[in-house]
N, C-alpha and C positions, 0 to 999 in steps of 0.2 A: 505494498502500499501504499502509495507516494505522501511524502511528508508537505503537510501545508506551510507555504510562507506566508508572512502578512508582513508588513512595514515596521509592524510596533517588533516583532520577531525576530527582526534584520537588525534593528539600532537599539534595542531595548537594551543589550548586553555588551555593545560595540563600545568601543574608549577610542575617543579623540587624542590622537598624539600625531608629531609630527617625524617623520619616519628619512631616515637617508636612501637619497634614491639609487642608491648600490646596493641598498641590501633589499631591493623588489626587483621580482622575475615572474615572467608571465605564468596565467594559470593553464595547467593542462586542459582544461576543462572550456579554455578559450576557446570560441566557432570561428572567428575570424580567423581567417588565413593573409586577407591579404588587407593593407589599408592604404589610405588614400594618401600620396604623398603631400600634397596640395592640401588635403583638407588636414593634414598634420600640422603644417606649415600655418595656412590658418590661426588653430589652432594654439601656436606656439607665442605668435604676435598678441593674441588678446592675455596671455598669460605671463607673458614678459611685462605689459600693463597693468593688471588689474590681481594676477598673483591664481592660483588654480582655488579656483572657489566652488567647486565641489568637491569632495574627500576623498580619496579614492579605497577602496573596501579591500581588503585584506585578511588575512588568516597565516596562522604561523604554518613555512614554508614545510613540507613532510618529506621534504628531498636534501635540503640544503640546512646544515644548522646555525641558527641567529641572520636568517632568510625569512622574507616575508613574501607570499606567493599573493597575486594582484588576483582578487573576486570579480571585481567588475572596478574599472574606469581605467581600461589600457591605452585607451587613446588619449587619456590625459597624464599617463605617465610617459607615452611614449614624445608627446609636447611638451611636457615638461622640461623631458632630458635634451629636448631641440633648443627650447628657451634657457638650456644653460644653469638651474634651478638645482640645489644639491639635496636639498630637503625638500618634501610635500608634505602635505596634511593627509590623513589615513584613520579610517575608521577599522579598527581590530576587532576582531571577534573568531569565536573560534565554533568557525563555520565546517559541517559536513561534509564529503565529497557531494551528498545528493542536494546540498543547499546552494553549494560553492556550483555545481553544477546550471542547476535554476536560474540562480540569481544570472549567470553568467550571458545564459542562453536569453531573458528576460530584458538586461541589458542592452543586448546589440538588436534584439529585432524592435525592443522600443526606440532605440535613436539611431545613430545612422542606417539603415537598411543593410540587413546580410544579403549573400548572396543566394539563390535560390540552394542550392546544394550545399553550402554550409549550416542553413537556416533545418535543413533535413536531414545534414548530417548531426549534429547537435540533437534534436528530436529524435532521433535514430539510438543516438548516446544513451536518453535519457528512459528509452524503452528497454534497452539489453541488459545496459549497465547496473539499473536501477527498478527494472521491473514495469515502469509504466505503462499501461494501458492507453489508447488511442484518444480517450474520452479525459483520463488525465491529463496530459498534453496539452487538450483542447484545453481543459479550463482553468491551467495554467499563464495559457497567453492568451487565453479570452478570444479562440476563433472555434472555427464547428469542429466538429470531431473529423466531418468528411473534408476539410480542407490538408489536418492533418494526416489524413490518409495518403489523399493528393501529392502530398508534399512528399512523404514516403517512396511515392511510387517514383520519383524522381531518380534515387537511388541506384532503379532497375534500366536506367539509361544506359545504352551504349558510354563506355570512360569515355572516349571523343566528344560526347554530345554533352556530357560531365562538366569536362573541359572548358568549353567553350560556353558555360552557362558562366561557370565561376568567370568569365572574362569578360564578362559581359554582351558576348556576341550574340546568344540568344535569351530571351527572357523566360520567368516564370510558366506564362503563362502559352510560350513555344513548349515548353519543357514538357507542361502535360498536356499537349496533344499530342508530341511524341511520343509517352508513354505510351498511351491507347494503341500502339501501332505494333504490330509484330516486332522483334528485336531489327530484323535482318532485313529491314524497311526503314529505322528510323533515322541510321544515318543518311540515305542519298537526300530525305525531305531538310533533314539539317540543313546540312551542303546546302541546299540550294536554297533554304531559306538564310542563312548569310550570306553566298554569293550574289543572289537577287535583293536582299533586302528588305523578304518581305514582313509584310506584321503581321499577329498572330490570327487577325481575319482572310490575310493573303495564305496564310499556310492552311490554313482548316478547308478557303475553299479549294487547295491546290491537292488536298487528301480527299475532298468528301468527291474530285469531278474524275480522280486515278478510280475510286473506289470503286464508282459510277462504272467509268470505263470496263474495270477489272472485272466485275458483278457478269456486264454484258456479255463479254469474252464470254467469261467461265457458260454463262445461258446458252448462248451460242453455241460452244462447242456440244454442251449436253443436248440442245436440241436437234442439233447436227447429227450423235450419234445417236438419238432416236430415229429419223425421220432418214439419212440415209440409206438403212436396208427398203425402208418402205418403199421408197421410189424406186429402187432397182427392181423390187418386185413388183411394184405396176408397170414400171415402164418392162419389162420383161413380160409382162402377160398381156400388153393393150400392143404392144407394138410401140412407143408410142413414149417421146419424155413427158414424164411427169415430175412436180415440185412439190414439196413438202414444208410446210411450214407450224414450226410448235411451239407456243410462248409456253412462259415458267408457270402458268395458270392450268398446266397441257390442254390449251384449246389454240387450233390451228386452219391451215385451208389446205388445201390439192389446189395446184395451180399448174394446168396444160400450157406450157410456153407454144407456139409458132413462128415461125419464119417469113412465111408466105402468102398467099392467098390461097397457092394452091396444095401445101402444107397442113393449110387450114381446113379443107375440103377433105381431105382424104383422113383425117383425122376426126371430122365429122362422120364418114363412111363406116372408120369403124366405132365410133359409139353410136353409129346408127341414125342417126339423127337426117336421112337422108331430104327430110322434107322440110328443114328448115333452111330460110333464103337469108341470107349472105351478102345480098347484094345490097351496094349504096342505093338511101335511097336519093331522089330528085329532089 
């Protein structure tokens, strides 16, 4: 069962203190792999003028004695280093691994948006390491259960596509559409979407159009496999060509093609239609 995190629980037992910046290190639960250099530089300029306005949340390091692990505030930490600070204000508390993972995910999704793959990986970690259900993850982040399920499906995408999503070449919307396809089709559509700068809507239209053509081709092959032996048998029996068409509802038609008036008369005679007038009217 997931632990419940509240604002009160986060800070009621935390101690505010200044910590030497060289005693801080990144968290193993930090979901963000890439940080915007431009964003860090902008934040550093603000810190140079006003200082660190919001304390960095930390806990005792489990790997390094006398060091502290950043639970939340990685961007502020990096910007403070860039600004040349030697100490930063921190809130220190004994957070569990589960709490650290929760806080890191919440902070990153509520602030500068994570790329969809990093967010999905953080959700997956809560599910695998702490036995969270999709419902519990959705309650933690304030989103629907179906959103969590759809996000986690992104981790089943071709690894090349996941890389493109991390780089920002494909959006979460692109990824969700691609995840609905068979694995062997995903790469082609993803490549085309990037090369042609397709929007999510354009990608959706392309998938629907090609899927419709594929289904039509399959239906045509199926109809042909049924119609061909019937056509052959009727042609052999009647002595003239006959065409058979069958649709997906198993309805269809018989068609007798001819290429000249003379051939038409021959066919009519074989059908016993001697009295039918086929002369053009004045």
